[in-house]
Residue frames as a rotation matrix with the C-alpha (Angstrom) as fourth column:
UNK 1
0.633 -0.451 -0.629 1.96
-0.487 0.399 -0.777 40.87
0.601 0.798 0.033 -9.70
UNK 2
0.810 -0.412 0.418 3.98
-0.185 0.496 0.848 37.99
-0.557 -0.764 0.325 -8.25
UNK 3
0.646 -0.640 -0.416 7.57
-0.607 -0.100 -0.788 37.87
0.463 0.762 -0.453 -9.32
UNK 4
0.805 -0.470 -0.361 10.32
0.550 0.820 0.158 35.26
0.222 -0.326 0.919 -8.83
UNK 5
0.558 -0.616 -0.556 13.69
0.377 -0.408 0.831 36.14
-0.739 -0.674 0.004 -7.42
UNK 6
-0.557 -0.746 0.364 15.09
0.676 -0.153 0.721 36.76
-0.482 0.648 0.590 -10.91
UNK 7
-0.686 0.344 -0.641 12.26
-0.307 -0.936 -0.173 39.23
-0.660 0.078 0.748 -11.64
UNK 8
-0.917 0.367 -0.155 10.22
-0.002 0.386 0.923 37.00
0.398 0.847 -0.353 -13.90
UNK 9
-0.321 0.887 0.333 6.41
-0.940 -0.342 0.005 37.39
0.118 -0.311 0.943 -13.62
UNK 10
-0.994 -0.028 0.105 4.99
-0.053 0.969 -0.240 34.25
-0.095 -0.244 -0.965 -11.97
UNK 11
-0.332 0.942 0.056 1.32
0.931 0.318 0.180 35.22
0.152 0.112 -0.982 -11.67
UNK 12
-0.902 0.169 0.397 -1.06
-0.211 -0.975 -0.065 38.18
0.376 -0.142 0.916 -11.50
UNK 13
-0.456 0.755 -0.471 -4.07
0.880 0.462 -0.112 38.45
0.133 -0.465 -0.875 -9.34
UNK 14
-0.046 0.446 0.894 -6.72
0.267 -0.857 0.441 41.27
0.963 0.259 -0.080 -9.16
UNK 15
-0.952 -0.188 -0.240 -7.20
0.288 -0.295 -0.911 43.51
0.100 -0.937 0.335 -6.17
UNK 16
-0.092 0.985 -0.147 -10.63
0.987 0.109 0.114 43.88
0.128 -0.135 -0.983 -4.69
UNK 17
0.323 0.314 0.893 -12.31
0.245 -0.939 0.242 47.27
0.914 0.140 -0.380 -4.04
UNK 18
0.993 0.094 0.071 -11.28
-0.051 -0.205 0.977 46.90
0.107 -0.974 -0.199 -0.52
UNK 19
0.326 -0.945 -0.001 -7.62
-0.847 -0.291 -0.445 46.75
0.421 0.146 -0.895 -1.52
UNK 20
0.257 -0.235 0.937 -7.35
-0.595 0.726 0.345 43.06
-0.762 -0.646 0.047 -0.65
UNK 21
0.297 -0.241 -0.924 -5.41
-0.859 0.356 -0.369 40.60
0.417 0.903 -0.101 -2.86
UNK 22
0.349 -0.249 0.904 -4.53
-0.502 0.764 0.404 36.88
-0.791 -0.595 0.141 -2.37
UNK 23
-0.107 -0.524 -0.845 -2.33
-0.949 0.308 -0.070 34.51
0.297 0.794 -0.530 -4.26
UNK 24
0.807 0.519 0.282 -3.16
-0.577 0.794 0.190 30.83
-0.125 -0.316 0.941 -4.37
UNK 25
0.136 -0.885 0.445 0.45
-0.453 0.344 0.822 29.79
-0.881 -0.313 -0.354 -4.98
UNK 26
0.377 0.056 0.924 -0.07
0.671 0.671 -0.314 28.79
-0.638 0.739 0.216 -8.61
UNK 27
-0.741 -0.619 -0.260 1.81
0.167 -0.545 0.822 30.06
-0.650 0.566 0.507 -11.53
UNK 28
-0.301 0.643 -0.704 -0.10
-0.788 -0.583 -0.196 31.62
-0.536 0.496 0.683 -14.49
UNK 29
-0.481 0.134 -0.866 -0.19
-0.674 0.576 0.463 28.24
0.561 0.806 -0.187 -16.31
UNK 30
0.535 0.838 0.103 -1.90
-0.663 0.342 0.666 26.63
0.523 -0.424 0.739 -13.34
UNK 31
0.243 -0.540 -0.806 1.13
0.395 0.814 -0.426 24.71
0.886 -0.215 0.411 -12.03
UNK 32
0.889 0.012 -0.458 2.22
0.453 -0.181 0.873 24.97
-0.072 -0.983 -0.166 -8.41
UNK 33
0.602 -0.696 0.391 4.97
-0.406 -0.688 -0.601 27.49
0.688 0.203 -0.697 -7.86
UNK 34
-0.028 -0.700 -0.714 8.09
0.477 0.618 -0.625 26.18
0.879 -0.358 0.316 -6.13
UNK 35
0.744 0.190 -0.641 8.44
0.667 -0.263 0.697 26.94
-0.036 -0.946 -0.323 -2.47
UNK 36
-0.345 -0.939 -0.011 10.53
0.937 -0.343 -0.070 29.98
0.061 -0.035 0.998 -1.71
UNK 37
-0.227 0.241 -0.943 10.40
0.389 -0.866 -0.315 33.79
-0.893 -0.439 0.103 -1.45
UNK 38
-0.148 0.292 0.945 8.57
0.961 -0.182 0.207 35.90
0.232 0.939 -0.253 -4.06
UNK 39
-0.917 -0.069 -0.393 8.22
0.155 -0.969 -0.192 39.64
-0.368 -0.237 0.899 -4.56
UNK 40
-0.011 0.941 0.337 4.82
0.987 0.066 -0.150 41.16
-0.163 0.331 -0.929 -4.99
UNK 41
-0.972 -0.229 -0.046 4.14
0.214 -0.952 0.219 44.46
-0.094 0.203 0.975 -6.70
UNK 42
0.054 0.974 -0.219 0.81
0.672 -0.198 -0.714 46.39
-0.739 -0.108 -0.665 -6.39
UNK 43
-0.895 -0.361 0.263 0.38
0.419 -0.476 0.773 47.98
-0.154 0.802 0.577 -9.81
UNK 44
0.205 0.937 -0.283 -2.02
0.580 -0.349 -0.736 50.67
-0.789 -0.013 -0.615 -10.66
UNK 45
0.940 0.219 -0.262 -2.22
-0.068 -0.631 -0.773 52.23
-0.335 0.744 -0.578 -14.12
UNK 46
0.718 -0.696 -0.001 1.08
0.372 0.385 -0.845 50.58
0.588 0.606 0.535 -15.10
UNK 47
0.026 -0.680 0.732 2.78
-0.546 -0.623 -0.560 52.05
0.837 -0.385 -0.388 -12.01
UNK 48
-0.092 -0.113 -0.989 4.13
0.661 0.736 -0.146 50.13
0.744 -0.668 0.007 -9.00
UNK 49
0.131 0.205 0.970 2.74
-0.372 -0.897 0.240 51.78
0.919 -0.393 -0.042 -5.94
UNK 50
0.443 -0.097 0.891 3.59
-0.874 0.173 0.453 49.29
-0.198 -0.980 -0.008 -3.26
UNK 51
0.139 -0.485 -0.864 6.00
-0.457 0.742 -0.490 46.18
0.878 0.463 -0.118 -3.01
UNK 52
0.367 -0.080 0.927 6.70
-0.892 0.252 0.375 43.46
-0.263 -0.964 0.021 -0.53
UNK 53
-0.630 -0.569 -0.528 7.90
-0.645 0.763 -0.052 39.86
0.432 0.308 -0.848 -0.12
UNK 54
0.488 0.790 0.370 5.84
-0.871 0.467 0.152 36.78
-0.053 -0.396 0.917 0.37
UNK 55
-0.662 -0.733 0.159 7.11
-0.730 0.678 0.088 33.27
-0.173 -0.058 -0.983 1.30
UNK 56
0.364 0.775 -0.517 5.46
-0.841 0.512 0.175 30.37
0.400 0.371 0.838 -0.35
UNK 57
-0.781 -0.535 0.323 5.71
-0.623 0.702 -0.345 27.16
-0.043 -0.471 -0.881 1.76
UNK 58
0.324 0.925 -0.197 3.44
-0.931 0.349 0.109 24.28
0.169 0.148 0.974 0.67
UNK 59
-0.159 -0.430 -0.889 5.73
-0.262 0.886 -0.382 21.44
0.952 0.173 -0.253 1.75
UNK 60
0.816 0.514 0.264 4.41
-0.399 0.170 0.901 19.57
0.419 -0.841 0.344 4.79
UNK 61
0.061 -0.786 0.616 6.79
-0.980 0.068 0.185 18.41
-0.187 -0.615 -0.766 7.50
UNK 62
0.102 -0.136 -0.986 8.38
-0.460 0.872 -0.167 14.97
0.882 0.471 0.026 7.15
UNK 63
0.283 0.103 0.954 7.71
-0.958 0.067 0.277 12.72
-0.035 -0.992 0.117 10.09
UNK 64
-0.195 -0.273 -0.942 9.02
-0.241 0.944 -0.224 9.34
0.951 0.183 -0.250 11.24
UNK 65
0.369 0.373 0.852 7.81
-0.928 0.093 0.361 7.20
0.055 -0.923 0.380 14.13
UNK 66
-0.105 -0.340 -0.935 9.43
-0.248 0.919 -0.306 3.97
0.963 0.200 -0.181 15.48
UNK 67
0.769 0.357 0.530 8.60
-0.603 0.135 0.786 1.92
0.209 -0.924 0.319 18.60
UNK 68
-0.418 -0.908 0.040 11.35
-0.829 0.363 -0.426 0.27
0.372 -0.211 -0.904 20.58
UNK 69
-0.523 0.216 -0.825 10.88
0.308 0.950 0.053 -3.05
0.795 -0.226 -0.563 22.30
UNK 70
-0.170 0.540 0.825 8.08
-0.848 -0.506 0.157 -2.75
0.502 -0.673 0.543 24.69
UNK 71
-0.440 -0.131 -0.888 8.14
0.181 0.956 -0.231 -5.27
0.879 -0.262 -0.397 27.55
UNK 72
0.431 0.621 0.654 5.93
-0.673 -0.261 0.692 -5.77
0.600 -0.739 0.306 30.62
UNK 73
-0.610 -0.735 -0.298 7.96
-0.326 0.575 -0.750 -7.24
0.722 -0.360 -0.590 33.45
UNK 74
-0.019 0.663 -0.748 6.34
0.549 0.632 0.546 -9.45
0.835 -0.401 -0.376 36.04
UNK 75
0.209 0.153 -0.966 5.09
0.974 -0.122 0.191 -7.60
-0.089 -0.981 -0.175 39.07
UNK 76
-0.692 -0.485 -0.534 6.03
0.423 -0.873 0.245 -4.22
-0.585 -0.056 0.809 37.51
UNK 77
0.329 0.932 -0.154 3.34
0.535 -0.319 -0.782 -1.78
-0.778 0.175 -0.604 36.52
UNK 78
0.473 -0.259 -0.842 5.71
-0.560 -0.826 -0.061 0.26
-0.680 0.500 -0.536 34.36
UNK 79
0.821 -0.165 0.547 6.57
0.466 0.747 -0.474 -1.31
-0.331 0.644 0.690 31.00
UNK 80
-0.175 -0.932 -0.318 9.89
0.211 -0.351 0.912 -0.80
-0.962 0.093 0.258 29.24
UNK 81
-0.286 -0.087 0.954 10.16
0.940 0.165 0.297 0.92
-0.183 0.982 0.034 25.87
UNK 82
-0.240 0.143 -0.960 9.49
0.064 -0.985 -0.162 4.07
-0.969 -0.100 0.227 23.93
UNK 83
0.540 0.387 0.748 8.15
0.799 0.045 -0.600 5.50
-0.266 0.921 -0.285 20.80
UNK 84
-0.480 -0.800 -0.359 10.80
0.561 -0.595 0.575 7.60
-0.674 0.075 0.735 18.98
UNK 85
0.666 0.745 0.039 9.63
0.556 -0.461 -0.692 10.66
-0.497 0.483 -0.721 17.08
UNK 86
-0.519 -0.853 0.048 11.58
0.622 -0.338 0.706 12.25
-0.586 0.396 0.706 14.21
UNK 87
0.741 0.646 -0.182 10.68
0.380 -0.628 -0.679 15.54
-0.553 0.434 -0.711 12.41
UNK 88
-0.446 -0.834 0.326 12.43
0.756 -0.156 0.636 16.75
-0.479 0.530 0.700 9.32
UNK 89
0.585 0.721 0.371 11.29
0.811 -0.531 -0.245 20.29
0.020 0.444 -0.896 8.48
UNK 90
-0.361 -0.726 0.586 12.98
0.719 -0.617 -0.322 23.54
0.595 0.305 0.744 7.40
UNK 91
-0.165 0.393 0.905 10.43
-0.268 -0.901 0.342 25.75
0.949 -0.186 0.254 9.06
UNK 92
-0.883 -0.165 0.440 9.07
-0.452 0.039 -0.891 25.75
0.130 -0.985 -0.109 12.55
UNK 93
-0.474 0.750 -0.461 6.43
0.629 0.655 0.418 23.27
0.616 -0.092 -0.783 13.91
UNK 94
-0.489 0.390 0.780 3.68
-0.527 -0.845 0.092 25.39
0.695 -0.367 0.619 15.39
UNK 95
0.049 0.593 0.804 1.65
-0.972 0.214 -0.099 22.64
-0.230 -0.777 0.586 17.14
UNK 96
-0.633 -0.243 -0.735 1.55
-0.480 0.868 0.127 18.92
0.607 0.433 -0.666 17.57
UNK 97
0.282 0.692 0.664 -0.73
-0.953 0.281 0.112 16.21
-0.109 -0.665 0.739 18.99
UNK 98
-0.718 -0.557 -0.417 0.11
-0.541 0.824 -0.168 12.60
0.437 0.105 -0.893 19.99
UNK 99
0.279 0.890 0.362 -2.55
-0.960 0.262 0.097 9.85
-0.008 -0.374 0.927 20.50
UNK 100
-0.885 -0.436 -0.163 -2.01
-0.428 0.900 -0.079 6.28
0.181 0.000 -0.984 21.66
UNK 101
0.035 0.993 0.114 -5.00
-0.990 0.051 -0.134 4.06
-0.138 -0.108 0.984 21.17
UNK 102
-0.968 -0.238 0.083 -6.12
-0.218 0.955 0.201 0.44
-0.127 0.176 -0.976 21.09
UNK 103
-0.562 0.799 0.213 -9.33
0.825 0.560 0.078 -0.85
-0.057 0.219 -0.974 19.44
UNK 104
-0.099 0.516 0.851 -10.35
0.530 -0.697 0.484 2.76
0.842 0.499 -0.204 18.76
UNK 105
0.896 0.366 -0.253 -10.11
0.398 -0.404 0.824 3.78
0.200 -0.838 -0.507 22.43
UNK 106
0.303 -0.785 0.540 -7.53
-0.151 -0.599 -0.786 6.44
0.941 0.157 -0.300 23.32
UNK 107
0.562 -0.203 -0.802 -5.26
0.772 0.476 0.421 5.64
0.296 -0.855 0.425 26.23
UNK 108
-0.113 -0.683 -0.721 -2.98
0.692 -0.575 0.436 8.66
-0.712 -0.450 0.538 26.00
UNK 109
0.546 0.233 0.804 -3.36
0.750 -0.564 -0.346 12.06
0.373 0.792 -0.483 24.45
UNK 110
0.095 -0.531 -0.842 -0.94
0.625 -0.626 0.466 14.89
-0.775 -0.570 0.273 24.59
UNK 111
0.711 0.152 0.687 -0.59
0.625 -0.585 -0.517 18.31
0.323 0.796 -0.511 22.72
UNK 112
0.118 -0.685 -0.719 1.97
0.643 -0.499 0.581 21.07
-0.757 -0.530 0.382 22.63
UNK 113
0.972 0.081 -0.221 3.38
-0.087 -0.752 -0.654 24.03
-0.219 0.655 -0.723 20.79
UNK 114
0.141 -0.966 -0.219 6.68
-0.961 -0.187 0.206 23.99
-0.240 0.181 -0.954 18.92
UNK 115
-0.318 -0.384 -0.867 8.48
-0.731 0.682 -0.034 20.89
0.604 0.623 -0.497 18.10
UNK 116
0.774 0.612 -0.162 7.17
-0.380 0.653 0.655 17.55
0.506 -0.446 0.738 19.39
UNK 117
0.485 -0.576 0.658 9.11
-0.692 0.208 0.692 15.51
-0.535 -0.791 -0.297 21.99
UNK 118
-0.281 -0.724 -0.630 11.85
-0.950 0.305 0.074 13.28
0.138 0.619 -0.773 20.79
UNK 119
-0.742 0.074 -0.666 10.19
-0.001 0.994 0.112 10.23
0.670 0.084 -0.737 22.33
UNK 120
0.247 0.841 0.481 7.17
-0.830 -0.072 0.552 9.03
0.499 -0.536 0.680 24.24
UNK 121
-0.859 -0.498 0.118 8.05
-0.477 0.695 -0.539 6.68
0.186 -0.519 -0.834 27.14
UNK 122
-0.300 0.798 -0.523 5.52
-0.107 0.516 0.850 3.90
0.948 0.311 -0.069 27.33
UNK 123
-0.660 -0.019 -0.751 5.69
0.729 0.226 -0.646 4.06
0.182 -0.974 -0.135 31.13
UNK 124
-0.903 0.347 -0.252 3.64
-0.245 -0.900 -0.362 7.22
-0.353 -0.265 0.898 30.70
UNK 125
-0.415 0.776 -0.474 0.80
-0.630 0.131 0.765 5.28
0.656 0.617 0.435 29.06
UNK 126
-0.437 0.374 0.818 -1.74
-0.785 0.285 -0.550 3.80
-0.439 -0.883 0.170 31.46
UNK 127
0.348 0.829 0.438 -3.16
-0.583 0.557 -0.591 0.33
-0.734 -0.050 0.678 31.02
UNK 128
0.019 -0.411 -0.911 -0.78
-0.960 0.248 -0.132 -1.40
0.281 0.877 -0.390 28.66
UNK 129
0.482 0.214 0.850 -1.23
-0.540 0.837 0.095 -5.12
-0.690 -0.504 0.519 28.52
UNK 130
-0.678 -0.726 0.113 0.87
-0.408 0.500 0.764 -7.91
-0.611 0.472 -0.636 26.87
UNK 131
-0.659 0.334 0.674 -0.57
0.578 0.798 0.170 -9.31
-0.481 0.502 -0.719 23.74
UNK 132
0.523 0.843 -0.123 -2.71
0.561 -0.450 -0.695 -6.30
-0.641 0.294 -0.709 22.71
UNK 133
-0.256 -0.532 0.807 -1.90
0.950 -0.292 0.109 -4.09
0.178 0.794 0.581 19.67
UNK 134
0.356 0.270 -0.895 -1.55
0.527 -0.848 -0.046 -0.35
-0.771 -0.455 -0.445 20.16
UNK 135
0.312 -0.097 0.945 -1.48
0.875 -0.357 -0.326 2.46
0.369 0.929 -0.026 17.66
UNK 136
-0.068 -0.361 -0.930 0.47
0.570 -0.779 0.261 5.76
-0.819 -0.513 0.259 18.00
UNK 137
0.299 0.152 0.942 -0.41
0.895 -0.386 -0.222 8.72
0.330 0.910 -0.251 15.74
UNK 138
-0.286 -0.511 -0.811 1.42
0.627 -0.740 0.245 11.97
-0.725 -0.438 0.531 15.60
UNK 139
0.444 0.457 0.771 0.02
0.875 -0.406 -0.263 15.03
0.193 0.791 -0.580 13.89
UNK 140
-0.331 -0.601 -0.727 1.93
0.654 -0.702 0.283 18.30
-0.681 -0.382 0.625 13.39
UNK 141
0.740 0.446 0.504 1.18
0.670 -0.553 -0.495 21.72
0.058 0.704 -0.708 11.78
UNK 142
-0.336 -0.941 0.045 3.98
0.942 -0.335 0.018 24.04
-0.002 0.048 0.999 10.59
UNK 143
-0.525 0.080 -0.847 3.99
0.291 -0.919 -0.267 27.80
-0.800 -0.386 0.459 10.59
UNK 144
-0.887 0.234 -0.399 2.60
-0.462 -0.437 0.771 27.91
0.006 0.868 0.496 7.03
UNK 145
-0.022 0.964 0.266 -0.37
-0.900 0.097 -0.425 25.79
-0.435 -0.249 0.865 8.07
UNK 146
-0.079 -0.107 -0.991 0.79
-0.666 0.745 -0.028 22.54
0.742 0.658 -0.130 6.39
UNK 147
0.388 0.283 0.877 -0.23
-0.864 0.442 0.239 19.43
-0.320 -0.851 0.416 8.23
UNK 148
-0.257 -0.463 -0.848 1.39
-0.621 0.752 -0.222 16.01
0.741 0.470 -0.480 8.39
UNK 149
0.582 0.440 0.684 0.58
-0.797 0.474 0.374 12.74
-0.160 -0.763 0.627 10.23
UNK 150
-0.328 -0.648 -0.688 2.56
-0.631 0.692 -0.351 9.58
0.703 0.319 -0.636 10.95
UNK 151
0.638 0.594 0.490 1.63
-0.767 0.435 0.472 6.38
0.067 -0.677 0.733 12.67
UNK 152
-0.496 -0.723 -0.481 3.24
-0.585 0.688 -0.430 3.32
0.642 0.068 -0.764 14.10
UNK 153
0.677 0.735 0.031 2.17
-0.531 0.459 0.712 0.37
0.509 -0.499 0.701 16.18
UNK 154
-0.599 -0.798 0.066 3.53
-0.637 0.425 -0.643 -1.85
0.485 -0.428 -0.763 18.99
UNK 155
0.644 0.687 -0.338 2.47
-0.282 0.623 0.730 -4.81
0.712 -0.374 0.595 21.03
UNK 156
0.074 -0.594 0.801 3.96
-0.995 -0.097 0.021 -5.26
0.065 -0.799 -0.598 24.53
UNK 157
0.073 -0.132 -0.989 5.42
-0.114 0.984 -0.140 -8.70
0.991 0.123 0.057 25.33
UNK 158
0.785 0.173 0.595 5.22
-0.600 -0.027 0.799 -10.28
0.154 -0.985 0.082 28.70
UNK 159
-0.090 -0.929 -0.360 8.45
-0.586 0.342 -0.735 -11.54
0.805 0.145 -0.575 30.11
UNK 160
0.926 0.359 -0.115 8.55
-0.152 0.634 0.758 -14.66
0.346 -0.685 0.642 32.29
UNK 161
0.316 -0.811 0.492 11.31
-0.915 -0.125 0.383 -15.44
-0.249 -0.572 -0.782 34.78
UNK 162
0.893 -0.212 -0.396 13.78
0.065 0.933 -0.354 -18.26
0.445 0.290 0.847 33.89
UNK 163
0.736 -0.671 0.089 16.78
-0.065 0.061 0.996 -19.37
-0.673 -0.739 0.001 35.76
UNK 164
0.737 -0.571 -0.361 20.14
-0.453 -0.020 -0.891 -18.93
0.502 0.820 -0.274 33.94
UNK 165
0.690 -0.553 -0.468 23.16
0.641 0.766 0.041 -21.03
0.336 -0.328 0.883 34.62
UNK 166
0.774 -0.376 -0.510 25.74
0.218 -0.598 0.771 -19.38
-0.595 -0.708 -0.381 36.89
UNK 167
-0.041 -0.930 -0.365 28.29
-0.104 -0.359 0.928 -17.35
-0.994 0.076 -0.082 34.95
UNK 168
-0.320 -0.156 0.934 27.14
0.817 0.454 0.356 -18.19
-0.480 0.877 -0.018 31.47
UNK 169
-0.748 -0.039 -0.662 25.71
-0.087 -0.984 0.156 -14.71
-0.658 0.175 0.733 30.86
UNK 170
-0.854 0.519 -0.031 22.72
0.036 0.118 0.992 -16.14
0.519 0.846 -0.119 28.96
UNK 171
-0.664 0.744 0.080 19.02
-0.353 -0.217 -0.910 -15.40
-0.659 -0.632 0.407 29.60
UNK 172
-0.827 0.514 0.226 16.01
0.517 0.539 0.665 -17.24
0.220 0.667 -0.711 28.19
UNK 173
-0.745 0.623 -0.239 12.96
-0.420 -0.716 -0.557 -15.09
-0.519 -0.315 0.795 27.67
UNK 174
-0.635 0.617 0.465 9.53
0.711 0.702 0.040 -16.51
-0.302 0.356 -0.884 26.87
UNK 175
0.292 0.950 0.106 6.63
0.867 -0.217 -0.450 -14.96
-0.404 0.223 -0.887 24.95
UNK 176
0.896 0.086 -0.435 7.93
-0.363 0.705 -0.609 -14.66
0.254 0.704 0.663 22.32
UNK 177
0.761 -0.647 0.040 11.01
0.515 0.641 0.569 -16.97
-0.394 -0.413 0.821 22.62
UNK 178
0.787 -0.581 0.205 14.15
-0.295 -0.647 -0.703 -14.91
0.542 0.493 -0.681 22.45
UNK 179
0.745 -0.629 -0.223 17.64
0.627 0.545 0.557 -16.04
-0.228 -0.555 0.800 23.28
UNK 180
0.659 -0.540 0.524 20.48
0.021 -0.682 -0.731 -13.59
0.752 0.493 -0.438 23.71
UNK 181
-0.111 -0.773 -0.624 23.68
0.901 0.187 -0.392 -12.92
0.420 -0.606 0.676 25.55
UNK 182
0.847 0.507 -0.161 22.88
0.524 -0.744 0.415 -10.17
0.091 -0.436 -0.896 28.08
UNK 183
0.441 -0.752 -0.490 26.55
0.134 -0.485 0.864 -9.28
-0.888 -0.447 -0.113 28.25
UNK 184
0.162 -0.429 0.889 27.20
0.924 0.382 0.016 -9.41
-0.347 0.819 0.458 24.59
UNK 185
-0.523 -0.498 -0.692 28.95
0.257 -0.866 0.429 -6.42
-0.813 0.046 0.581 22.94
UNK 186
-0.934 0.180 0.308 26.80
0.296 -0.092 0.951 -6.75
0.199 0.979 0.032 19.83
UNK 187
-0.100 0.963 -0.252 23.58
0.982 0.054 -0.184 -5.76
-0.163 -0.266 -0.950 21.64
UNK 188
-0.156 0.105 0.982 22.03
0.452 -0.876 0.166 -2.48
0.878 0.470 0.089 20.62
UNK 189
-0.867 -0.167 0.470 21.43
-0.274 -0.627 -0.729 0.29
0.417 -0.761 0.498 23.14
UNK 190
0.054 0.956 0.289 17.85
-0.933 -0.055 0.355 -0.82
0.355 -0.289 0.889 23.51
UNK 191
0.459 0.064 -0.886 18.95
0.004 0.997 0.074 -4.45
0.888 -0.038 0.457 23.94
UNK 192
-0.601 -0.748 -0.283 21.35
0.375 0.049 -0.926 -3.48
0.706 -0.662 0.251 26.75
UNK 193
-0.687 0.429 0.586 18.65
-0.689 -0.641 -0.339 -1.35
0.230 -0.637 0.736 28.47
UNK 194
0.404 0.873 -0.274 16.15
-0.715 0.488 0.501 -4.23
0.571 -0.007 0.821 28.20
UNK 195
0.094 -0.436 -0.895 18.68
0.345 0.857 -0.381 -6.71
0.934 -0.274 0.231 29.60
UNK 196
-0.881 -0.431 0.195 19.28
0.008 -0.426 -0.904 -4.27
0.473 -0.795 0.379 32.52
UNK 197
-0.250 0.891 0.379 15.56
-0.911 -0.349 0.218 -3.93
0.327 -0.291 0.899 33.09
UNK 198
0.519 0.450 -0.727 15.20
-0.256 0.893 0.370 -7.73
0.816 -0.006 0.578 33.24
UNK 199
-0.316 -0.709 -0.630 18.09
0.478 0.455 -0.752 -7.97
0.820 -0.539 0.195 35.67
UNK 200
-0.780 0.099 0.618 16.57
-0.481 -0.725 -0.492 -5.32
0.399 -0.682 0.613 37.92
UNK 201
0.231 0.973 0.006 13.48
-0.794 0.185 0.578 -7.56
0.562 -0.138 0.816 38.22
UNK 202
-0.124 -0.364 0.923 15.58
-0.921 0.388 0.029 -10.07
-0.369 -0.847 -0.383 40.01
């Protein structure tokens, strides 16, 4: 017998001859029981002979992926940018896998236990080229066996050198055409980092 925290019977399930019982997480009316702790009673001849607690968790982790600006600088094999990874889950992530691919071919694969990394730096991905589209897919499994997946995409841009007038603080970037004040206070953190990367390229 499966009971809620207030003692109400949620479901009953038979016990096999080998004293094995399982609960599918459904209430007696066939609806899904809410996530949370439940008490189970092993009843024989109207007498409780054993009790315990079971935790129902059927809610998969909530994932989010976002790619920052990815830029390939002239003469620099390492592109700038990252894929940010967000996980919103009450339980513990047991395992994760991360795949970066283009045209169905995997360029980067990584796996691990516990929570996934907060970001994947694209400098760790071999063979990125401007103008190509790339897919990133994250899959996670939590301690209850629930699985979730999230995907995002990015396309590196190639940056061409252009001369800026002395002291005007402006930089012109080609492919695609973007004009911004490299010293502007309104730049985001990613914008400032990208401006610094361009400056380091000379």
